[in-house]
ROMARMI-183527 format. One record per residue (C-alpha): residue number from 1; residue in three letters; chain; x, z, y. Coordinates in steps of 0.2 Angstrom, whole numbers, plus 2048, in hexadecimal, padded with zeros to 3 digits. Example, Ala and Ser with C-alpha at 12.3 -4.5 7.8 and 13.67 -1.06 7.14 Angstrom:
REM residues 2
<site n="1" res="ALA" chain="A" px="83E" pz="827" py="7EA"/>
<site n="2" res="SER" chain="A" px="844" pz="824" py="7FB"/>
END
This chain:
REM residues 187
<site n="1" res="UNK" chain="A" px="8A7" pz="B5D" py="C8F"/>
<site n="2" res="UNK" chain="A" px="8AF" pz="B4F" py="C99"/>
<site n="3" res="UNK" chain="A" px="8B1" pz="B40" py="C8E"/>
<site n="4" res="UNK" chain="A" px="8BE" pz="B32" py="C91"/>
<site n="5" res="UNK" chain="A" px="8C1" pz="B21" py="C89"/>
<site n="6" res="UNK" chain="A" px="8D3" pz="B20" py="C88"/>
<site n="7" res="UNK" chain="A" px="8E2" pz="B19" py="C7E"/>
<site n="8" res="UNK" chain="A" px="8EA" pz="B22" py="C70"/>
<site n="9" res="UNK" chain="A" px="8FC" pz="B1D" py="C6C"/>
<site n="10" res="UNK" chain="A" px="902" pz="B18" py="C5B"/>
<site n="11" res="UNK" chain="A" px="910" pz="B0D" py="C54"/>
<site n="12" res="UNK" chain="A" px="923" pz="B10" py="C55"/>
<site n="13" res="UNK" chain="A" px="92F" pz="B12" py="C63"/>
<site n="14" res="UNK" chain="A" px="92F" pz="B02" py="C6F"/>
<site n="15" res="UNK" chain="A" px="921" pz="AFA" py="C65"/>
<site n="16" res="UNK" chain="A" px="911" pz="B04" py="C69"/>
<site n="17" res="UNK" chain="A" px="900" pz="AFF" py="C65"/>
<site n="18" res="UNK" chain="A" px="8F0" pz="B09" py="C6B"/>
<site n="19" res="UNK" chain="A" px="8E0" pz="B0E" py="C64"/>
<site n="20" res="UNK" chain="A" px="8D2" pz="B0F" py="C71"/>
<site n="21" res="UNK" chain="A" px="8C9" pz="B1F" py="C6E"/>
<site n="22" res="UNK" chain="A" px="8BB" pz="B2A" py="C76"/>
<site n="23" res="UNK" chain="A" px="8C2" pz="B3B" py="C77"/>
<site n="24" res="UNK" chain="A" px="8C0" pz="B4C" py="C80"/>
<site n="25" res="UNK" chain="A" px="8CA" pz="B4C" py="C90"/>
<site n="26" res="UNK" chain="A" px="8D3" pz="B5C" py="C8B"/>
<site n="27" res="UNK" chain="A" px="8D9" pz="B55" py="C7A"/>
<site n="28" res="UNK" chain="A" px="8EB" pz="B4F" py="C78"/>
<site n="29" res="UNK" chain="A" px="8EE" pz="B3D" py="C7A"/>
<site n="30" res="UNK" chain="A" px="8F1" pz="B39" py="C68"/>
<site n="31" res="UNK" chain="A" px="8E7" pz="B47" py="C62"/>
<site n="32" res="UNK" chain="A" px="8D5" pz="B4A" py="C5D"/>
<site n="33" res="UNK" chain="A" px="8C8" pz="B3D" py="C62"/>
<site n="34" res="UNK" chain="A" px="8B5" pz="B3B" py="C61"/>
<site n="35" res="UNK" chain="A" px="8B5" pz="B29" py="C5C"/>
<site n="36" res="UNK" chain="A" px="8C0" pz="B1A" py="C5B"/>
<site n="37" res="UNK" chain="A" px="8B9" pz="B0B" py="C63"/>
<site n="38" res="UNK" chain="A" px="8C8" pz="AFE" py="C62"/>
<site n="39" res="UNK" chain="A" px="8D9" pz="AFA" py="C63"/>
<site n="40" res="UNK" chain="A" px="8E6" pz="AF2" py="C6F"/>
<site n="41" res="UNK" chain="A" px="8F6" pz="AEA" py="C6A"/>
<site n="42" res="UNK" chain="A" px="901" pz="AE5" py="C7A"/>
<site n="43" res="UNK" chain="A" px="90F" pz="ADE" py="C6F"/>
<site n="44" res="UNK" chain="A" px="906" pz="ACE" py="C6C"/>
<site n="45" res="UNK" chain="A" px="905" pz="AC0" py="C79"/>
<site n="46" res="UNK" chain="A" px="8F8" pz="AC0" py="C7F"/>
<site n="47" res="UNK" chain="A" px="8F3" pz="AD3" py="C7B"/>
<site n="48" res="UNK" chain="A" px="8E8" pz="AD5" py="C6C"/>
<site n="49" res="UNK" chain="A" px="8D8" pz="AE0" py="C70"/>
<site n="50" res="UNK" chain="A" px="8CB" pz="AE4" py="C63"/>
<site n="51" res="UNK" chain="A" px="8BC" pz="AEE" py="C6A"/>
<site n="52" res="UNK" chain="A" px="8AC" pz="AF3" py="C64"/>
<site n="53" res="UNK" chain="A" px="8A2" pz="AEE" py="C74"/>
<site n="54" res="UNK" chain="A" px="891" pz="AF6" py="C70"/>
<site n="55" res="UNK" chain="A" px="89A" pz="B07" py="C6D"/>
<site n="56" res="UNK" chain="A" px="8A4" pz="B06" py="C7C"/>
<site n="57" res="UNK" chain="A" px="894" pz="B01" py="C87"/>
<site n="58" res="UNK" chain="A" px="88B" pz="B10" py="C7F"/>
<site n="59" res="UNK" chain="A" px="899" pz="B1C" py="C83"/>
<site n="60" res="UNK" chain="A" px="89A" pz="B15" py="C95"/>
<site n="61" res="UNK" chain="A" px="887" pz="B17" py="C98"/>
<site n="62" res="UNK" chain="A" px="888" pz="B28" py="C91"/>
<site n="63" res="UNK" chain="A" px="894" pz="B2E" py="C9E"/>
<site n="64" res="UNK" chain="A" px="8A5" pz="B2B" py="C96"/>
<site n="65" res="UNK" chain="A" px="8B3" pz="B28" py="CA3"/>
<site n="66" res="UNK" chain="A" px="8C0" pz="B1B" py="C9E"/>
<site n="67" res="UNK" chain="A" px="8D2" pz="B1D" py="CA4"/>
<site n="68" res="UNK" chain="A" px="8DA" pz="B10" py="CAF"/>
<site n="69" res="UNK" chain="A" px="8E1" pz="B06" py="CA0"/>
<site n="70" res="UNK" chain="A" px="8D2" pz="B08" py="C96"/>
<site n="71" res="UNK" chain="A" px="8C7" pz="B02" py="CA4"/>
<site n="72" res="UNK" chain="A" px="8D2" pz="AF2" py="CA6"/>
<site n="73" res="UNK" chain="A" px="8D0" pz="AEF" py="C93"/>
<site n="74" res="UNK" chain="A" px="8BD" pz="AF2" py="C94"/>
<site n="75" res="UNK" chain="A" px="8BC" pz="AE6" py="CA3"/>
<site n="76" res="UNK" chain="A" px="8C7" pz="AD9" py="C9A"/>
<site n="77" res="UNK" chain="A" px="8BB" pz="ADA" py="C8B"/>
<site n="78" res="UNK" chain="A" px="8AB" pz="AD9" py="C96"/>
<site n="79" res="UNK" chain="A" px="8A4" pz="AEA" py="C93"/>
<site n="80" res="UNK" chain="A" px="8A5" pz="AEF" py="CA5"/>
<site n="81" res="UNK" chain="A" px="89D" pz="ADF" py="CAA"/>
<site n="82" res="UNK" chain="A" px="88F" pz="AE2" py="C9D"/>
<site n="83" res="UNK" chain="A" px="88D" pz="AF4" py="CA4"/>
<site n="84" res="UNK" chain="A" px="88C" pz="AED" py="CB5"/>
<site n="85" res="UNK" chain="A" px="87E" pz="AE0" py="CB1"/>
<site n="86" res="UNK" chain="A" px="874" pz="AED" py="CA7"/>
<site n="87" res="UNK" chain="A" px="874" pz="AF9" py="CB6"/>
<site n="88" res="UNK" chain="A" px="86E" pz="AEA" py="CC0"/>
<site n="89" res="UNK" chain="A" px="85F" pz="AE8" py="CB4"/>
<site n="90" res="UNK" chain="A" px="85C" pz="AFB" py="CB6"/>
<site n="91" res="UNK" chain="A" px="85A" pz="AF9" py="CC9"/>
<site n="92" res="UNK" chain="A" px="84F" pz="AEA" py="CC7"/>
<site n="93" res="UNK" chain="A" px="85B" pz="ADD" py="CCF"/>
<site n="94" res="UNK" chain="A" px="858" pz="AD1" py="CC1"/>
<site n="95" res="UNK" chain="A" px="851" pz="AD1" py="CAF"/>
<site n="96" res="UNK" chain="A" px="85A" pz="AD3" py="C9F"/>
<site n="97" res="UNK" chain="A" px="85A" pz="AC1" py="C9A"/>
<site n="98" res="UNK" chain="A" px="863" pz="ABD" py="CAB"/>
<site n="99" res="UNK" chain="A" px="870" pz="ACA" py="CA7"/>
<site n="100" res="UNK" chain="A" px="873" pz="AC3" py="C96"/>
<site n="101" res="UNK" chain="A" px="875" pz="AB2" py="C9D"/>
<site n="102" res="UNK" chain="A" px="881" pz="AB8" py="CAA"/>
<site n="103" res="UNK" chain="A" px="88B" pz="AC1" py="C9D"/>
<site n="104" res="UNK" chain="A" px="88C" pz="AB2" py="C92"/>
<site n="105" res="UNK" chain="A" px="892" pz="AA7" py="CA0"/>
<site n="106" res="UNK" chain="A" px="89F" pz="AB4" py="CA5"/>
<site n="107" res="UNK" chain="A" px="8A5" pz="AB5" py="C93"/>
<site n="108" res="UNK" chain="A" px="8A7" pz="AA3" py="C91"/>
<site n="109" res="UNK" chain="A" px="8B2" pz="AA2" py="CA1"/>
<site n="110" res="UNK" chain="A" px="8BC" pz="AB0" py="C9A"/>
<site n="111" res="UNK" chain="A" px="8BE" pz="AA8" py="C89"/>
<site n="112" res="UNK" chain="A" px="8C4" pz="A98" py="C92"/>
<site n="113" res="UNK" chain="A" px="8D1" pz="AA1" py="C9C"/>
<site n="114" res="UNK" chain="A" px="8D7" pz="AAA" py="C8C"/>
<site n="115" res="UNK" chain="A" px="8D8" pz="A99" py="C83"/>
<site n="116" res="UNK" chain="A" px="8E1" pz="A91" py="C92"/>
<site n="117" res="UNK" chain="A" px="8EF" pz="A9E" py="C91"/>
<site n="118" res="UNK" chain="A" px="8F1" pz="A9C" py="C7E"/>
<site n="119" res="UNK" chain="A" px="8F2" pz="A89" py="C81"/>
<site n="120" res="UNK" chain="A" px="8FF" pz="A8B" py="C8F"/>
<site n="121" res="UNK" chain="A" px="90A" pz="A96" py="C84"/>
<site n="122" res="UNK" chain="A" px="909" pz="A8A" py="C76"/>
<site n="123" res="UNK" chain="A" px="90D" pz="A7C" py="C81"/>
<site n="124" res="UNK" chain="A" px="91C" pz="A86" py="C89"/>
<site n="125" res="UNK" chain="A" px="923" pz="A8A" py="C77"/>
<site n="126" res="UNK" chain="A" px="921" pz="A78" py="C72"/>
<site n="127" res="UNK" chain="A" px="92A" pz="A72" py="C82"/>
<site n="128" res="UNK" chain="A" px="938" pz="A7E" py="C7F"/>
<site n="129" res="UNK" chain="A" px="93A" pz="A79" py="C6D"/>
<site n="130" res="UNK" chain="A" px="93A" pz="A66" py="C73"/>
<site n="131" res="UNK" chain="A" px="948" pz="A6A" py="C80"/>
<site n="132" res="UNK" chain="A" px="952" pz="A73" py="C74"/>
<site n="133" res="UNK" chain="A" px="951" pz="A65" py="C68"/>
<site n="134" res="UNK" chain="A" px="956" pz="A58" py="C76"/>
<site n="135" res="UNK" chain="A" px="965" pz="A63" py="C7C"/>
<site n="136" res="UNK" chain="A" px="96A" pz="A66" py="C69"/>
<site n="137" res="UNK" chain="A" px="969" pz="A53" py="C67"/>
<site n="138" res="UNK" chain="A" px="973" pz="A4F" py="C77"/>
<site n="139" res="UNK" chain="A" px="981" pz="A5C" py="C71"/>
<site n="140" res="UNK" chain="A" px="982" pz="A54" py="C60"/>
<site n="141" res="UNK" chain="A" px="983" pz="A43" py="C67"/>
<site n="142" res="UNK" chain="A" px="991" pz="A49" py="C72"/>
<site n="143" res="UNK" chain="A" px="99A" pz="A51" py="C63"/>
<site n="144" res="UNK" chain="A" px="998" pz="A41" py="C59"/>
<site n="145" res="UNK" chain="A" px="9A0" pz="A36" py="C68"/>
<site n="146" res="UNK" chain="A" px="9AF" pz="A43" py="C69"/>
<site n="147" res="UNK" chain="A" px="9B1" pz="A42" py="C56"/>
<site n="148" res="UNK" chain="A" px="9B1" pz="A2E" py="C56"/>
<site n="149" res="UNK" chain="A" px="9BC" pz="A2E" py="C65"/>
<site n="150" res="UNK" chain="A" px="9C9" pz="A3A" py="C5D"/>
<site n="151" res="UNK" chain="A" px="9C7" pz="A30" py="C4C"/>
<site n="152" res="UNK" chain="A" px="9CB" pz="A1F" py="C56"/>
<site n="153" res="UNK" chain="A" px="9DA" pz="A28" py="C5E"/>
<site n="154" res="UNK" chain="A" px="9E1" pz="A2E" py="C4D"/>
<site n="155" res="UNK" chain="A" px="9DE" pz="A1C" py="C45"/>
<site n="156" res="UNK" chain="A" px="9E8" pz="A15" py="C54"/>
<site n="157" res="UNK" chain="A" px="9F6" pz="A21" py="C52"/>
<site n="158" res="UNK" chain="A" px="9F6" pz="A1E" py="C3F"/>
<site n="159" res="UNK" chain="A" px="9F7" pz="A0B" py="C42"/>
<site n="160" res="UNK" chain="A" px="A05" pz="A0E" py="C4F"/>
<site n="161" res="UNK" chain="A" px="A0E" pz="A18" py="C43"/>
<site n="162" res="UNK" chain="A" px="A0B" pz="A0C" py="C35"/>
<site n="163" res="UNK" chain="A" px="A11" pz="9FD" py="C3F"/>
<site n="164" res="UNK" chain="A" px="A23" pz="A03" py="C42"/>
<site n="165" res="UNK" chain="A" px="A24" pz="A08" py="C30"/>
<site n="166" res="UNK" chain="A" px="A1E" pz="9F7" py="C2B"/>
<site n="167" res="UNK" chain="A" px="A2B" pz="9EF" py="C36"/>
<site n="168" res="UNK" chain="A" px="A38" pz="9FA" py="C2F"/>
<site n="169" res="UNK" chain="A" px="A33" pz="9F5" py="C1E"/>
<site n="170" res="UNK" chain="A" px="A32" pz="9E3" py="C22"/>
<site n="171" res="UNK" chain="A" px="A44" pz="9E4" py="C2A"/>
<site n="172" res="UNK" chain="A" px="A4A" pz="9EE" py="C1A"/>
<site n="173" res="UNK" chain="A" px="A42" pz="9E0" py="C0F"/>
<site n="174" res="UNK" chain="A" px="A4A" pz="9D2" py="C19"/>
<site n="175" res="UNK" chain="A" px="A5B" pz="9DC" py="C18"/>
<site n="176" res="UNK" chain="A" px="A59" pz="9DD" py="C06"/>
<site n="177" res="UNK" chain="A" px="A56" pz="9CB" py="C04"/>
<site n="178" res="UNK" chain="A" px="A65" pz="9C6" py="C0F"/>
<site n="179" res="UNK" chain="A" px="A70" pz="9D2" py="C04"/>
<site n="180" res="UNK" chain="A" px="A69" pz="9CA" py="BF5"/>
<site n="181" res="UNK" chain="A" px="A6C" pz="9B9" py="BFB"/>
<site n="182" res="UNK" chain="A" px="A7E" pz="9BE" py="C00"/>
<site n="183" res="UNK" chain="A" px="A83" pz="9C5" py="BF0"/>
<site n="184" res="UNK" chain="A" px="A82" pz="9B5" py="BE6"/>
<site n="185" res="UNK" chain="A" px="A8D" pz="9AC" py="BF2"/>
<site n="186" res="UNK" chain="A" px="A9A" pz="9B9" py="BF0"/>
<site n="187" res="UNK" chain="A" px="A9C" pz="9B5" py="BDE"/>
END
């Protein structure tokens, strides 16, 4: 019975997540499996991978063959590196303590890369928000300037309209005074 480590699709349309399973190669993709050893969610950034490294390593050493995508996931999580180091120990290239030391060094470097990517994404998000805020403040300042200019023009028009009205009122008042002063003389 050829055994494969592969992905089993779950979720809804255009929003899939996967279970990492050990299954008979003749079983359907989402069908019967021997053991579930983890999950993979590509919808998050960076992708979320939960994996039982010990079970995966055990299945690999028992002869299970990973598919291409499963191999990439196992490599990303360090299972393939651990298997490689353990094979070096079996061949006598180095001892188990040296293998563990190399694996821990590799794991620390990998964690640093992942953290750097998360920090970069957070910085990009913060910079984008800052740029949007600056653009919005600039647009608001331009709008306020246009409104102030329009209000000044309207006030000038109102003064211009009020000035002839005042002159007309002043002329009418002087005409009334003249008429009032002329009337007593006529008597």
